[in-house]
N, C-alpha and C positions, 0 to 999 in steps of 0.2 A: 644929304638925307637925312630927316632925325630918325632916330631909333622906332619910333609909333608908326612912321612910314613904311620903313623897313621889315617893320613886324605884323604890319598889314598884307605884304605882297602873297604871303602864302593862304589866305582866306578867299572865298570863294566869293562870288560875284552878288549883286543880289539874283541876279535875274536864275544863276545856277539853283538858289538854294529855293529861289518860286517855282520851278521848273522842279525841281526834287521832291518839293513839298504838294505840289501837285500829281505825280505821277507816284508817290508814295498813298494819298485820299485813293487815287482811282484804285491803286491794285489792293488796298483794303476794300475797298465798297464790292468789287468784281466777285469777289469770294461770299461776300456778304449776301449778296443778292443769288448767286447760285444756291446757298443752302437755303435763305428765308424764303424760297420762293420756287423750290424743291424742281428745280430745273436740271438737275442732274445726281444721280446715286449715285452710290458704290463707288468702284475702281475709277471710275470718268471723274468725281467730285473729287476724291483724295487727290488723282493725281493732278487736277487744276489749282485747286489747293496748295500742294507741296510745289509746282510753277510758280505762283502770284507769290509765294515766300519767299525763295529766290531770285526772283526779280527784283523783289526789294528789298534783299539782300543786297545786290548791288547797287540799286539805285542810293542806298544809306550809303553805301562801301563810297562811291564815285562821286556823288553830289554833296555829303556829307564830313564824310570822316578824309576827304581829297587822299584817296590811295593811291591816286599816281603822280599828284603835286609832289613839290618838296625837294632839299638838296640830294637825299639820295631814296628815293622811292620803290627802289628795290629791298631795305629794309624793313619796309611797310608790308609787302607784298609777304616777302620771308617770317614776318611775325604773324601776319594773317595764316600763313600757310599752316607756320606750326596749333595756331590757333585750332585752325580748323582741324588738325589730325588730334590736336586733342581732346575737342568736342567728338570726333566721332569713335573715337576709341570707347571716351564714357559710356557713351550711348548703345556704340554694339555690345560693349562689355555688359552694357546695363543687361540689354534686352537678350543677351547670351546668359543671363544666369535667371532671369524671369523664365525664361523658357525652359530649362531645365528646372527650376523650381516648382513649375505649374503640373510636371513631369512625373516629380516623387509624391506618392500619396499613399 
């Protein structure tokens, strides 16, 4: 096996990329249609948009970032978990600070 052929083993197939692309488009269009046509409002709309965002995240991870592939997929998942913890800490801390800033008048 040449080095080029060995390098290609960790890349997805064209079929996987096309499926991921189509799912990404669908998961982007659904919230757009809901907002533009006023199908949902309030909490239901926000919940649906958040659910589509999480689904979009999972599609990106599995179809494009190959989170479950590779020699050591455990390291990929650990790095992902660390990233999620950091993002959660930043977002939660920012919201906490903004909440207390709005109360001080």
